[in-house]
N, CA, C and O atoms as a Tinker XYZ file with bonds, in Angstrom:
   448  protein
     1  N    -64.210000  -16.601000    8.643000    73     2
     2  CA   -63.491000  -17.420000    9.264000    64     1     3
     3  C    -61.953000  -16.329000    9.470000    63     2     4     5
     4  O    -61.196000  -15.974000    8.567000    81     3
     5  N    -61.899000  -16.141000   10.303000    73     3     6
     6  CA   -60.749000  -15.667000   10.486000    64     5     7
     7  C    -59.374000  -16.356000   11.366000    63     6     8     9
     8  O    -59.454000  -16.857000   12.488000    81     7
     9  N    -58.274000  -16.245000   10.634000    73     7    10
    10  CA   -57.162000  -17.266000   11.001000    64     9    11
    11  C    -55.887000  -16.324000   11.325000    63    10    12    13
    12  O    -55.324000  -15.649000   10.464000    81    11
    13  N    -55.531000  -16.369000   12.619000    73    11    14
    14  CA   -54.459000  -16.037000   13.141000    64    13    15
    15  C    -53.278000  -16.534000   13.018000    63    14    16    17
    16  O    -53.286000  -17.751000   13.203000    81    15
    17  N    -52.078000  -16.022000   12.739000    73    15    18
    18  CA   -50.636000  -16.861000   13.167000    64    17    19
    19  C    -50.167000  -16.240000   13.631000    63    18    20    21
    20  O    -50.226000  -15.098000   13.175000    81    19
    21  N    -49.345000  -16.461000   14.875000    73    19    22
    22  CA   -48.723000  -15.890000   15.726000    64    21    23
    23  C    -47.159000  -16.976000   15.358000    63    22    24    25
    24  O    -47.269000  -18.197000   15.248000    81    23
    25  N    -45.927000  -16.318000   15.226000    73    23    26
    26  CA   -45.115000  -16.609000   15.150000    64    25    27
    27  C    -43.897000  -16.239000   16.464000    63    26    28    29
    28  O    -43.386000  -15.139000   16.674000    81    27
    29  N    -43.726000  -17.139000   16.991000    73    27    30
    30  CA   -42.430000  -16.673000   18.235000    64    29    31
    31  C    -41.521000  -17.594000   18.402000    63    30    32    33
    32  O    -41.718000  -18.698000   18.909000    81    31
    33  N    -40.366000  -17.120000   17.930000    73    31    34
    34  CA   -39.023000  -17.643000   17.732000    64    33    35
    35  C    -37.982000  -17.233000   19.065000    63    34    36    37
    36  O    -37.660000  -16.150000   19.555000    81    35
    37  N    -37.651000  -18.580000   19.368000    73    35    38
    38  CA   -36.584000  -18.263000   20.696000    64    37    39
    39  C    -35.787000  -17.936000   20.487000    63    38    40    41
    40  O    -35.134000  -17.457000   21.415000    81    39
    41  N    -35.090000  -17.930000   18.849000    73    39    42
    42  CA   -33.827000  -17.652000   18.434000    64    41    43
    43  C    -33.827000  -16.639000   17.381000    63    42    44    45
    44  O    -34.014000  -17.213000   16.308000    81    43
    45  N    -33.670000  -15.104000   17.193000    73    43    46
    46  CA   -33.684000  -14.555000   16.250000    64    45    47
    47  C    -32.531000  -14.188000   15.397000    63    46    48    49
    48  O    -31.994000  -13.127000   15.715000    81    47
    49  N    -32.001000  -14.853000   14.332000    73    47    50
    50  CA   -30.568000  -14.687000   13.826000    64    49    51
    51  C    -30.036000  -13.230000   13.603000    63    50    52    53
    52  O    -28.852000  -12.921000   13.733000    81    51
    53  N    -31.200000  -12.236000   13.199000    73    51    54
    54  CA   -31.101000  -10.818000   12.874000    64    53    55
    55  C    -30.790000  -10.351000   14.461000    63    54    56    57
    56  O    -29.584000  -10.108000   14.481000    81    55
    57  N    -31.198000  -10.184000   15.425000    73    55    58
    58  CA   -31.103000  -10.005000   16.478000    64    57    59
    59  C    -29.795000  -10.388000   17.108000    63    58    60    61
    60  O    -28.975000   -9.486000   17.282000    81    59
    61  N    -29.524000  -11.510000   17.441000    73    59    62
    62  CA   -28.244000  -12.193000   18.058000    64    61    63
    63  C    -26.961000  -11.451000   17.301000    63    62    64    65
    64  O    -26.010000  -11.054000   17.974000    81    63
    65  N    -27.000000  -11.283000   15.786000    73    63    66
    66  CA   -25.846000  -10.713000   15.433000    64    65    67
    67  C    -26.058000   -9.268000   14.997000    63    66    68    69
    68  O    -25.283000   -8.713000   14.218000    81    67
    69  N    -27.054000   -8.716000   15.484000    73    67    70
    70  CA   -27.087000   -7.113000   14.795000    64    69    71
    71  C    -26.174000   -6.030000   15.746000    63    70    72    73
    72  O    -25.918000   -4.915000   15.292000    81    71
    73  N    -25.760000   -6.390000   16.929000    73    71    74
    74  CA   -24.819000   -5.554000   17.577000    64    73    75
    75  C    -23.264000   -5.795000   17.337000    63    74    76    77
    76  O    -22.461000   -4.931000   16.983000    81    75
    77  N    -23.008000   -7.052000   17.581000    73    75    78
    78  CA   -21.741000   -7.353000   17.053000    64    77    79
    79  C    -21.334000   -7.109000   15.691000    63    78    80    81
    80  O    -20.181000   -6.750000   15.453000    81    79
    81  N    -22.473000   -7.330000   14.469000    73    79    82
    82  CA   -22.090000   -6.830000   13.128000    64    81    83
    83  C    -22.000000   -5.471000   13.293000    63    82    84    85
    84  O    -21.085000   -4.944000   12.661000    81    83
    85  N    -22.845000   -4.593000   14.113000    73    83    86
    86  CA   -22.603000   -3.075000   14.121000    64    85    87
    87  C    -21.602000   -2.434000   14.541000    63    86    88    89
    88  O    -21.235000   -1.330000   14.137000    81    87
    89  N    -20.959000   -3.290000   15.627000    73    87    90
    90  CA   -19.505000   -2.912000   16.213000    64    89    91
    91  C    -18.258000   -3.198000   15.316000    63    90    92    93
    92  O    -17.198000   -2.578000   15.400000    81    91
    93  N    -18.542000   -4.295000   14.383000    73    91    94
    94  CA   -17.543000   -4.802000   13.686000    64    93    95
    95  C    -17.161000   -3.714000   12.504000    63    94    96    97
    96  O    -16.027000   -3.459000   12.099000    81    95
    97  N    -18.460000   -3.118000   12.041000    73    95    98
    98  CA   -18.754000   -2.131000   10.534000    64    97    99
    99  C    -18.003000   -0.800000   11.280000    63    98   100   101
   100  O    -17.162000   -0.179000   10.630000    81    99
   101  N    -18.283000   -0.449000   12.451000    73    99   102
   102  CA   -18.154000    0.750000   13.235000    64   101   103
   103  C    -16.114000    0.695000   13.190000    63   102   104   105
   104  O    -15.237000    1.383000   12.669000    81   103
   105  N    -16.159000   -0.473000   14.016000    73   103   106
   106  CA   -14.188000   -0.384000   14.270000    64   105   107
   107  C    -13.316000   -0.763000   12.893000    63   106   108   109
   108  O    -12.101000   -0.620000   12.753000    81   107
   109  N    -14.302000   -1.305000   11.881000    73   107   110
   110  CA   -13.574000   -1.165000   10.518000    64   109   111
   111  C    -13.276000    0.304000    9.798000    63   110   112   113
   112  O    -12.447000    0.517000    8.913000    81   111
   113  N    -14.105000    1.181000   10.367000    73   111   114
   114  CA   -13.673000    2.706000    9.684000    64   113   115
   115  C    -13.078000    3.177000   10.629000    63   114   116   117
   116  O    -12.512000    4.252000   10.434000    81   115
   117  N    -13.006000    2.654000   11.756000    73   115   118
   118  CA   -12.178000    3.623000   12.590000    64   117   119
   119  C    -10.647000    3.275000   12.246000    63   118   120   121
   120  O     -9.799000    4.167000   12.271000    81   119
   121  N    -10.398000    2.250000   11.996000    73   119   122
   122  CA    -9.175000    1.411000   11.930000    64   121   123
   123  C     -8.952000    1.867000   10.371000    63   122   124   125
   124  O     -7.755000    2.029000   10.134000    81   123
   125  N     -9.552000    2.039000    9.588000    73   123   126
   126  CA    -9.163000    2.633000    8.063000    64   125   127
   127  C     -8.613000    3.878000    8.382000    63   126   128   129
   128  O     -7.473000    3.944000    7.922000    81   127
   129  N     -8.939000    4.877000    8.966000    73   127   130
   130  CA    -8.431000    6.279000    9.146000    64   129   131
   131  C     -6.769000    6.052000    9.971000    63   130   132   133
   132  O     -5.803000    6.806000    9.854000    81   131
   133  N     -6.839000    4.989000   10.659000    73   131   134
   134  CA    -5.479000    4.671000   11.704000    64   133   135
   135  C     -4.288000    4.229000   10.908000    63   134   136   137
   136  O     -3.116000    4.130000   11.271000    81   135
   137  N     -4.860000    3.974000    9.698000    73   135   138
   138  CA    -3.339000    3.328000    8.594000    64   137   139
   139  C     -2.134000    4.467000    8.424000    63   138   140   141
   140  O     -2.335000    5.681000    8.400000    81   139
   141  N     -1.130000    3.958000    8.336000    73   139   142
   142  CA    -0.162000    4.535000    8.037000    64   141   143
   143  C     -0.361000    5.332000    6.605000    63   142   144   145
   144  O     -0.936000    4.861000    5.625000    81   143
   145  N      0.412000    7.020000    6.720000    73   143   146
   146  CA     0.217000    7.521000    5.689000    64   145   147
   147  C      1.577000    7.195000    4.832000    63   146   148   149
   148  O      2.699000    6.992000    5.297000    81   147
   149  N      1.159000    7.199000    3.397000    73   147   150
   150  CA     2.250000    7.109000    2.327000    64   149   151
   151  C      2.330000    8.219000    1.393000    63   150   152   153
   152  O      1.404000    9.029000    1.376000    81   151
   153  N      3.560000    8.388000    0.431000    73   151   154
   154  CA     3.891000    8.800000   -0.831000    64   153   155
   155  C      4.008000    8.102000   -1.428000    63   154   156   157
   156  O      4.141000    6.961000   -0.986000    81   155
   157  N      4.029000    8.336000   -2.705000    73   155   158
   158  CA     4.542000    7.178000   -4.065000    64   157   159
   159  C      5.771000    8.026000   -4.782000    63   158   160   161
   160  O      5.871000    9.187000   -5.176000    81   159
   161  N      6.591000    6.969000   -4.759000    73   159   162
   162  CA     8.110000    7.140000   -5.816000    64   161   163
   163  C      7.412000    6.091000   -7.089000    63   162   164   165
   164  O      6.862000    4.993000   -7.004000    81   163
   165  N      7.691000    6.906000   -8.174000    73   163   166
   166  CA     7.623000    6.050000   -9.600000    64   165   167
   167  C      8.688000    6.329000  -10.422000    63   166   168   169
   168  O      9.364000    7.328000  -10.173000    81   167
   169  N      8.961000    5.620000  -11.365000    73   167   170
   170  CA     9.778000    6.165000  -12.127000    64   169   171
   171  C     10.305000    4.869000  -13.077000    63   170   172   173
   172  O      9.955000    3.709000  -12.856000    81   171
   173  N     11.145000    5.247000  -14.097000    73   171   174
   174  CA    11.739000    4.272000  -15.083000    64   173   175
   175  C     13.266000    4.183000  -15.315000    63   174   176   177
   176  O     13.852000    5.221000  -15.623000    81   175
   177  N     13.937000    3.060000  -15.197000    73   175   178
   178  CA    15.281000    2.818000  -15.006000    64   177   179
   179  C     15.979000    2.610000  -16.404000    63   178   180   181
   180  O     15.860000    1.608000  -17.108000    81   179
   181  N     16.680000    3.657000  -16.664000    73   179   182
   182  CA    17.492000    3.123000  -17.851000    64   181   183
   183  C     18.733000    3.181000  -17.651000    63   182   184   185
   184  O     19.237000    3.422000  -16.554000    81   183
   185  N     19.403000    2.948000  -18.787000    73   183   186
   186  CA    21.177000    3.299000  -18.592000    64   185   187
   187  C     21.464000    4.247000  -19.465000    63   186   188   189
   188  O     20.550000    4.859000  -20.019000    81   187
   189  N     22.827000    4.529000  -19.734000    73   187   190
   190  CA    23.263000    5.344000  -20.095000    64   189   191
   191  C     22.811000    5.586000  -21.797000    63   190   192   193
   192  O     22.939000    6.747000  -22.185000    81   191
   193  N     22.352000    4.677000  -22.707000    73   191   194
   194  CA    22.280000    4.232000  -23.866000    64   193   195
   195  C     20.673000    4.724000  -23.693000    63   194   196   197
   196  O     20.277000    4.787000  -24.857000    81   195
   197  N     19.649000    5.072000  -22.879000    73   195   198
   198  CA    18.378000    5.173000  -22.635000    64   197   199
   199  C     18.053000    3.869000  -23.059000    63   198   200   201
   200  O     17.273000    3.864000  -24.011000    81   199
   201  N     18.372000    2.873000  -22.692000    73   199   202
   202  CA    17.772000    1.575000  -22.646000    64   201   203
   203  C     16.867000    0.943000  -21.254000    63   202   204   205
   204  O     17.299000    1.073000  -20.109000    81   203
   205  N     16.004000    0.484000  -21.465000    73   203   206
   206  CA    15.124000    0.320000  -20.042000    64   205   207
   207  C     16.036000   -1.253000  -19.579000    63   206   208   209
   208  O     16.373000   -2.207000  -20.280000    81   207
   209  N     16.233000   -0.954000  -17.987000    73   207   210
   210  CA    16.688000   -1.912000  -17.203000    64   209   211
   211  C     15.624000   -2.658000  -16.657000    63   210   212   213
   212  O     14.793000   -1.981000  -16.051000    81   211
   213  N     15.415000   -3.947000  -16.713000    73   211   214
   214  CA    14.461000   -4.694000  -15.942000    64   213   215
   215  C     15.253000   -5.569000  -14.851000    63   214   216   217
   216  O     16.373000   -6.029000  -15.074000    81   215
   217  N     14.412000   -5.786000  -13.405000    73   215   218
   218  CA    14.726000   -6.380000  -12.756000    64   217   219
   219  C     15.981000   -5.612000  -11.772000    63   218   220   221
   220  O     17.066000   -6.062000  -11.403000    81   219
   221  N     15.411000   -4.434000  -11.559000    73   219   222
   222  CA    16.577000   -3.446000  -10.830000    64   221   223
   223  C     15.989000   -3.584000   -9.267000    63   222   224   225
   224  O     14.820000   -3.272000   -9.037000    81   223
   225  N     16.658000   -3.955000   -8.465000    73   223   226
   226  CA    16.072000   -3.983000   -7.037000    64   225   227
   227  C     16.029000   -2.370000   -6.372000    63   226   228   229
   228  O     16.963000   -1.573000   -6.275000    81   227
   229  N     14.814000   -2.234000   -6.023000    73   227   230
   230  CA    14.839000   -1.046000   -5.282000    64   229   231
   231  C     14.365000   -1.148000   -3.932000    63   230   232   233
   232  O     13.180000   -1.443000   -3.777000    81   231
   233  N     15.321000   -0.891000   -2.612000    73   231   234
   234  CA    14.739000   -1.041000   -1.264000    64   233   235
   235  C     14.957000    0.446000   -0.547000    63   234   236   237
   236  O     15.859000    1.253000   -0.775000    81   235
   237  N     13.876000    0.552000    0.367000    73   235   238
   238  CA    14.132000    1.533000    1.265000    64   237   239
   239  C     15.693000    1.208000    2.044000    63   238   240   241
   240  O     16.159000    0.103000    2.320000    81   239
   241  N     16.105000    2.128000    2.205000    73   239   242
   242  CA    17.365000    1.970000    2.964000    64   241   243
   243  C     17.049000    1.995000    4.494000    63   242   244   245
   244  O     16.557000    2.930000    5.125000    81   243
   245  N     17.464000    0.678000    4.989000    73   243   246
   246  CA    17.234000    0.367000    6.393000    64   245   247
   247  C     16.111000   -0.427000    6.548000    63   246   248   249
   248  O     15.842000   -0.777000    7.697000    81   247
   249  N     15.479000   -0.746000    5.742000    73   247   250
   250  CA    14.415000   -1.532000    5.473000    64   249   251
   251  C     14.484000   -2.742000    4.693000    63   250   252   253
   252  O     15.076000   -2.624000    3.620000    81   251
   253  N     13.935000   -4.082000    5.030000    73   251   254
   254  CA    13.887000   -4.971000    4.203000    64   253   255
   255  C     12.899000   -5.278000    3.114000    63   254   256   257
   256  O     12.828000   -6.303000    2.436000    81   255
   257  N     11.845000   -3.762000    3.055000    73   255   258
   258  CA    11.161000   -3.456000    2.167000    64   257   259
   259  C     11.485000   -3.191000    0.906000    63   258   260   261
   260  O     12.480000   -2.485000    0.739000    81   259
   261  N     10.808000   -3.636000   -0.181000    73   259   262
   262  CA    11.441000   -3.331000   -1.442000    64   261   263
   263  C     10.648000   -3.984000   -2.745000    63   262   264   265
   264  O      9.589000   -4.604000   -2.649000    81   263
   265  N     11.194000   -3.789000   -3.691000    73   263   266
   266  CA    10.540000   -4.173000   -5.387000    64   265   267
   267  C     11.426000   -4.211000   -6.235000    63   266   268   269
   268  O     12.465000   -3.556000   -6.148000    81   267
   269  N     11.101000   -5.089000   -7.301000    73   267   270
   270  CA    12.090000   -5.020000   -8.354000    64   269   271
   271  C     11.147000   -3.948000   -9.472000    63   270   272   273
   272  O      9.985000   -3.588000   -9.281000    81   271
   273  N     11.967000   -3.609000  -10.574000    73   271   274
   274  CA    11.344000   -3.143000  -11.537000    64   273   275
   275  C     10.948000   -4.037000  -12.759000    63   274   276   277
   276  O     11.690000   -4.941000  -13.144000    81   275
   277  N      9.758000   -3.753000  -13.348000    73   275   278
   278  CA     9.233000   -4.555000  -14.092000    64   277   279
   279  C      9.971000   -4.972000  -15.533000    63   278   280   281
   280  O     11.192000   -4.830000  -15.479000    81   279
   281  N      9.528000   -5.394000  -16.639000    73   279   282
   282  CA    10.331000   -5.789000  -17.722000    64   281   283
   283  C     10.433000   -4.394000  -18.668000    63   282   284   285
   284  O     11.314000   -4.349000  -19.527000    81   283
   285  N      9.570000   -3.331000  -18.501000    73   283   286
   286  CA     9.881000   -2.118000  -18.796000    64   285   287
   287  C     10.953000   -1.206000  -18.485000    63   286   288   289
   288  O     11.572000   -0.351000  -19.119000    81   287
   289  N     10.978000   -1.663000  -17.295000    73   287   290
   290  CA    11.885000   -0.757000  -16.096000    64   289   291
   291  C     11.325000    0.053000  -15.560000    63   290   292   293
   292  O     12.036000    0.955000  -15.116000    81   291
   293  N     10.079000    0.144000  -15.363000    73   291   294
   294  CA     9.017000    1.005000  -14.735000    64   293   295
   295  C      8.956000    0.389000  -12.989000    63   294   296   297
   296  O      9.130000   -0.799000  -12.719000    81   295
   297  N      8.728000    1.265000  -12.136000    73   295   298
   298  CA     8.419000    0.794000  -10.678000    64   297   299
   299  C      7.451000    1.886000   -9.964000    63   298   300   301
   300  O      7.245000    2.969000  -10.513000    81   299
   301  N      6.988000    1.623000   -8.977000    73   299   302
   302  CA     5.973000    2.389000   -8.101000    64   301   303
   303  C      5.909000    1.635000   -6.720000    63   302   304   305
   304  O      5.701000    0.447000   -6.471000    81   303
   305  N      6.167000    2.764000   -5.870000    73   303   306
   306  CA     6.754000    2.253000   -4.388000    64   305   307
   307  C      5.999000    3.077000   -3.284000    63   306   308   309
   308  O      6.389000    4.198000   -2.957000    81   307
   309  N      5.305000    2.695000   -2.930000    73   307   310
   310  CA     4.721000    3.459000   -1.426000    64   309   311
   311  C      5.668000    3.735000   -0.564000    63   310   312   313
   312  O      6.276000    2.727000   -0.203000    81   311
   313  N      6.081000    4.872000   -0.024000    73   311   314
   314  CA     7.202000    5.111000    0.817000    64   313   315
   315  C      6.609000    5.910000    2.167000    63   314   316   317
   316  O      5.573000    6.572000    2.110000    81   315
   317  N      7.427000    5.755000    3.424000    73   315   318
   318  CA     6.857000    6.815000    4.408000    64   317   319
   319  C      6.925000    8.209000    4.335000    63   318   320   321
   320  O      7.803000    8.767000    3.677000    81   319
   321  N      5.999000    8.865000    5.008000    73   319   322
   322  CA     5.735000   10.370000    4.603000    64   321   323
   323  C      6.676000   11.188000    5.874000    63   322   324   325
   324  O      7.183000   10.616000    6.840000    81   323
   325  N      6.738000   12.514000    5.603000    73   323   326
   326  CA     6.882000   13.494000    6.627000    64   325   327
   327  C      8.398000   13.035000    7.264000    63   326   328   329
   328  O      8.465000   13.324000    8.459000    81   327
   329  N      9.440000   12.483000    6.812000    73   327   330
   330  CA    10.680000   12.056000    7.022000    64   329   331
   331  C     11.564000   11.420000    5.883000    63   330   332   333
   332  O     11.232000   10.607000    5.020000    81   331
   333  N     12.765000   12.010000    6.117000    73   331   334
   334  CA    13.620000   11.363000    5.280000    64   333   335
   335  C     14.065000   10.187000    4.984000    63   334   336   337
   336  O     14.495000    9.471000    5.888000    81   335
   337  N     14.052000    9.788000    3.767000    73   335   338
   338  CA    14.388000    8.323000    3.481000    64   337   339
   339  C     15.398000    8.134000    2.356000    63   338   340   341
   340  O     15.600000    9.147000    1.687000    81   339
   341  N     16.014000    7.130000    2.045000    73   339   342
   342  CA    16.618000    6.857000    0.847000    64   341   343
   343  C     16.574000    5.596000    0.094000    63   342   344   345
   344  O     16.677000    4.483000    0.609000    81   343
   345  N     16.422000    5.826000   -1.087000    73   343   346
   346  CA    16.100000    4.488000   -1.915000    64   345   347
   347  C     17.533000    4.029000   -2.478000    63   346   348   349
   348  O     18.277000    4.913000   -2.903000    81   347
   349  N     17.965000    2.664000   -2.503000    73   347   350
   350  CA    18.734000    2.245000   -3.116000    64   349   351
   351  C     18.535000    1.266000   -4.472000    63   350   352   353
   352  O     17.777000    0.299000   -4.387000    81   351
   353  N     19.065000    1.483000   -5.405000    73   351   354
   354  CA    19.072000    1.030000   -6.581000    64   353   355
   355  C     20.428000   -0.009000   -7.083000    63   354   356   357
   356  O     21.614000    0.293000   -7.219000    81   355
   357  N     19.836000   -1.127000   -7.257000    73   355   358
   358  CA    21.164000   -2.210000   -7.214000    64   357   359
   359  C     20.540000   -2.994000   -8.364000    63   358   360   361
   360  O     19.327000   -3.150000   -8.504000    81   359
   361  N     21.762000   -3.612000   -9.411000    73   359   362
   362  CA    21.339000   -4.581000  -10.386000    64   361   363
   363  C     23.001000   -5.177000  -10.483000    63   362   364   365
   364  O     24.024000   -4.531000  -10.257000    81   363
   365  N     22.917000   -6.152000  -10.762000    73   363   366
   366  CA    24.241000   -6.962000  -11.161000    64   365   367
   367  C     24.780000   -6.269000  -12.491000    63   366   368   369
   368  O     24.068000   -6.052000  -13.471000    81   367
   369  N     25.983000   -5.987000  -12.405000    73   367   370
   370  CA    26.802000   -5.306000  -13.429000    64   369   371
   371  C     26.547000   -3.863000  -13.659000    63   370   372   373
   372  O     26.781000   -3.238000  -14.694000    81   371
   373  N     26.001000   -3.388000  -12.475000    73   371   374
   374  CA    25.517000   -1.941000  -12.630000    64   373   375
   375  C     26.259000   -1.507000  -11.329000    63   374   376   377
   376  O     26.496000   -2.421000  -10.540000    81   375
   377  N     26.721000   -0.062000  -10.932000    73   375   378
   378  CA    26.720000    0.286000   -9.664000    64   377   379
   379  C     25.477000    0.740000   -8.631000    63   378   380   381
   380  O     24.435000    1.250000   -9.042000    81   379
   381  N     25.692000    0.537000   -7.579000    73   379   382
   382  CA    24.581000    0.622000   -6.537000    64   381   383
   383  C     24.022000    2.206000   -6.500000    63   382   384   385
   384  O     24.853000    2.931000   -5.952000    81   383
   385  N     23.103000    2.756000   -6.841000    73   383   386
   386  CA    22.743000    4.345000   -6.908000    64   385   387
   387  C     22.068000    4.433000   -5.305000    63   386   388   389
   388  O     21.468000    3.447000   -4.877000    81   387
   389  N     22.189000    5.503000   -4.573000    73   387   390
   390  CA    21.419000    6.155000   -3.392000    64   389   391
   391  C     20.808000    7.278000   -4.134000    63   390   392   393
   392  O     21.397000    7.984000   -4.953000    81   391
   393  N     19.583000    7.376000   -3.772000    73   391   394
   394  CA    18.872000    8.799000   -3.915000    64   393   395
   395  C     17.812000    8.845000   -2.642000    63   394   396   397
   396  O     16.965000    8.036000   -2.263000    81   395
   397  N     18.180000   10.004000   -2.200000    73   395   398
   398  CA    17.687000   10.704000   -1.018000    64   397   399
   399  C     15.859000   11.283000   -1.062000    63   398   400   401
   400  O     15.446000   11.531000   -2.195000    81   399
   401  N     15.305000   11.389000   -0.417000    73   399   402
   402  CA    14.013000   11.844000   -0.423000    64   401   403
   403  C     13.239000   12.538000    0.617000    63   402   404   405
   404  O     13.676000   12.268000    1.736000    81   403
   405  N     12.327000   13.271000    0.624000    73   403   406
   406  CA    11.879000   14.120000    1.934000    64   405   407
   407  C     10.377000   14.059000    1.166000    63   406   408   409
   408  O     10.341000   14.948000    0.316000    81   407
   409  N      9.371000   13.428000    1.203000    73   407   410
   410  CA     7.802000   13.544000    1.065000    64   409   411
   411  C      6.830000   13.981000    1.719000    63   410   412   413
   412  O      6.611000   13.456000    2.810000    81   411
   413  N      6.160000   14.819000    1.354000    73   411   414
   414  CA     4.932000   15.029000    2.442000    64   413   415
   415  C      3.737000   14.125000    2.069000    63   414   416   417
   416  O      3.936000   13.627000    0.961000    81   415
   417  N      2.569000   13.745000    2.614000    73   415   418
   418  CA     1.620000   12.881000    2.536000    64   417   419
   419  C      1.042000   13.228000    1.234000    63   418   420   421
   420  O      0.968000   14.383000    0.817000    81   419
   421  N      0.665000   12.262000    0.652000    73   419   422
   422  CA    -0.165000   12.400000   -0.820000    64   421   423
   423  C      0.596000   12.750000   -1.897000    63   422   424   425
   424  O      0.105000   12.607000   -3.017000    81   423
   425  N      2.061000   13.320000   -1.735000    73   423   426
   426  CA     2.910000   13.544000   -3.031000    64   425   427
   427  C      3.580000   12.548000   -3.599000    63   426   428   429
   428  O      4.112000   11.611000   -3.004000    81   427
   429  N      3.555000   12.778000   -4.987000    73   427   430
   430  CA     4.195000   11.816000   -5.780000    64   429   431
   431  C      5.466000   12.506000   -6.527000    63   430   432   433
   432  O      5.452000   13.643000   -6.999000    81   431
   433  N      6.534000   11.634000   -6.548000    73   431   434
   434  CA     7.922000   11.740000   -7.250000    64   433   435
   435  C      8.066000   10.730000   -8.113000    63   434   436   437
   436  O      7.942000    9.515000   -7.961000    81   435
   437  N      8.371000   11.452000   -9.130000    73   435   438
   438  CA     8.516000   10.651000  -10.583000    64   437   439
   439  C     10.506000   10.845000  -10.865000    63   438   440   441
   440  O     11.164000   11.854000  -11.118000    81   439
   441  N     10.828000    9.747000  -10.719000    73   439   442
   442  CA    12.488000    9.726000  -11.114000    64   441   443
   443  C     12.675000    8.884000  -12.584000    63   442   444   445
   444  O     12.052000    7.933000  -13.055000    81   443
   445  N     13.585000    9.513000  -12.979000    73   443   446
   446  CA    14.474000    8.431000  -14.190000    64   445   447
   447  C     15.748000    8.337000  -14.068000    63   446   448
   448  O     16.392000    7.632000  -14.845000    81   447
């Protein structure tokens, strides 16, 4: 005795989402290449006696973007590439310092 089973679905989940899902993955890879290129500036902030200074405000001049140094006085900041920019270092009780940079894509600058 031979039994044949036939299944015919009116709605197939895999087929219904195959094209939109494929387009999503294709576009997500395209947009990942369109991200802004950055370089990295990192460093350790110390005073004249080589004591680490925590909580120093580090901002890119002309932008509202910035960070604070960690408890150990260190920081890492992604910055724009292929154009000049300045970082402002400020902390209460200390003089504000401006340092100018020009970094190329993928470069890393370490300052102390």
